[in-house]
N, C-alpha and C positions, 0 to 999 in steps of 0.2 A: 505493500501500500503506499503510493508515493508519502502522504504525510507522518508516517510511522518513521521512530528513529531508527527502525530495523533495515529498512528501505532504505535510509541515507547512510545505514553503515555497510550495508551489498553494495551501494553504486560508489562507495568510498572504496572497497575493498578492489571491485573491479576494474575502477579508474587507476588504482594504485596499482594493480596488476599490469594493466595496460602501459602503464608510464615507467615500471619497473622493465618491464620485455624493452622498449623502446632504447631506454638507456642502455642496455645489455648491446641492442643492437649498434647505439651510437659508438658505443665504445669496442665493438669486437667479441663481446661476451666476456672484456676485460682477462684478468689474469690466468681466467681457466682455460683461453684457447691462447696457447703459447705458439698458434700459426693466423691468429685473426688480424684485421687491424686493431691497434689497442685505443684508438685516437689521439692518443697523448704525442704521437709523432708524426711528422709529414712523409714518412716513406710509408706506411699501412698500404696493402691494397682495397680497392674502393669497391669491392664486393655486394657490401650490404648484407652479406649473410656469414655468421660465425662460422669459420672452417669447421670447428668439431660437430655442426650437423651434418657434416658431410662423409662420415665416417673413413678418413683419413686410412688409408695403409701404413704401417712403421715406416716405409722406405719412402710414402709423401711426404709423411709428418716431417723426416729428416731433411728431403728436399727443401719444403716450404720452411721450416727453420733457418736454413742454411740461406735461402733468399731473404727472408725476413732480418737477419742478421746484418746482411751486406746491404741492405735498403737501409735499414739503421747507421750502418756506417755512414753511408752518404748523406742522410736526413740530417743527423744529429749538427754536423756544425752548419747547415743552412738553417735549421731551426733556432741556434746560438744566435746568428747574424740576423735571422730575423727578431728576436727578442733586444738584440741590442738597436737595432733603427726603429722599433716600434719606442721604445725609451728615448732614443734622441727626436724621435717626432715630438713626443710628449714634452720634453727639454725645451724644445723649442717652440711650440706652443704655451708652453708656461712663461718662457723667456720673452715672448710677443706673440700675443693673441693674434695678429694681423700679419706676421710673419708668412715669408713666401718659404712653403714646405714643399714643394715640388718634388724638388732633389729626394728628402727623403720619400714621399708617395712612391715615387719611381722604384727605388730602392727596394721597398717595401713589395710592391707591386712583382718584381724581378722575381725577388725571393718566394714568394706566395708561388711563382708560376714555376719555377725550379723546383719546388715540393712537390706540386702537381704532376708535374712530368714525371717526379721520383715514381710518386704514388700509382702513376699510371704504367708506368714499364713493372714496377712490381708486380701491380694486378696481373698485367700479362704473362708474367713470371710463374705464378702462380697459377693462372688458369690451366698453362701447357702443362703443367702436372696432372690437373683432375682428368679423369675420362668421363667420356660422353655422357655417360650416366650420372655422372657425381655433379658436370655441369648442367646437365635437365635439370639435377634435384635442384642446383642452387640456385636456378631461375625460380624452379616452384616456389620454393621457400622464399625466394624475395618477394614475389608476387603476395603472397599469404601476407608478408608482412609488412607490404604497402597496404593491403584492406585492412590490418588491424590499426595502422597510422591514422588511416581514414575513418575507422570507426572509433579512435580516441579521439579524433578532433571532432567529431560530429557529439560526441559524448561530453566533452569539456567546453564547447561552443553554446552562447547563450543562444536560447530559445529565439525566434523571430515569431513574430507577432502575426 
């Protein structure tokens, strides 16, 4: 019943569960997935699917871990440079709000572009490790997760008159 405390609790649990699923998706299922996008660095794959959901073989896990390690090695210096560039931008704006910050913005955009390119390359390398069945399963899971995100938006959006 919509007016009852139990209904509100049930909606909160459902919403919380959906939000938890979205968070897991966003961070590639976190540390439990030593083979997925962890969200905290710019070199991870852009699959939108936790790789542990694809039942990788031991050999595949080893290959993916190597790919991810190499990508982290490439992305880490870029991430540090990006952080420094953001800090430089903030310092420039604080020192003079009307300052010309186009050079800092160009640097930030260039670093973001490099990180995106690294992620795309990493994704392609990870996808090359997967079997056709795993690729099909990843596409199916990705579609299901997109549907969950849509349902979450509908649940959380205010009712329209």
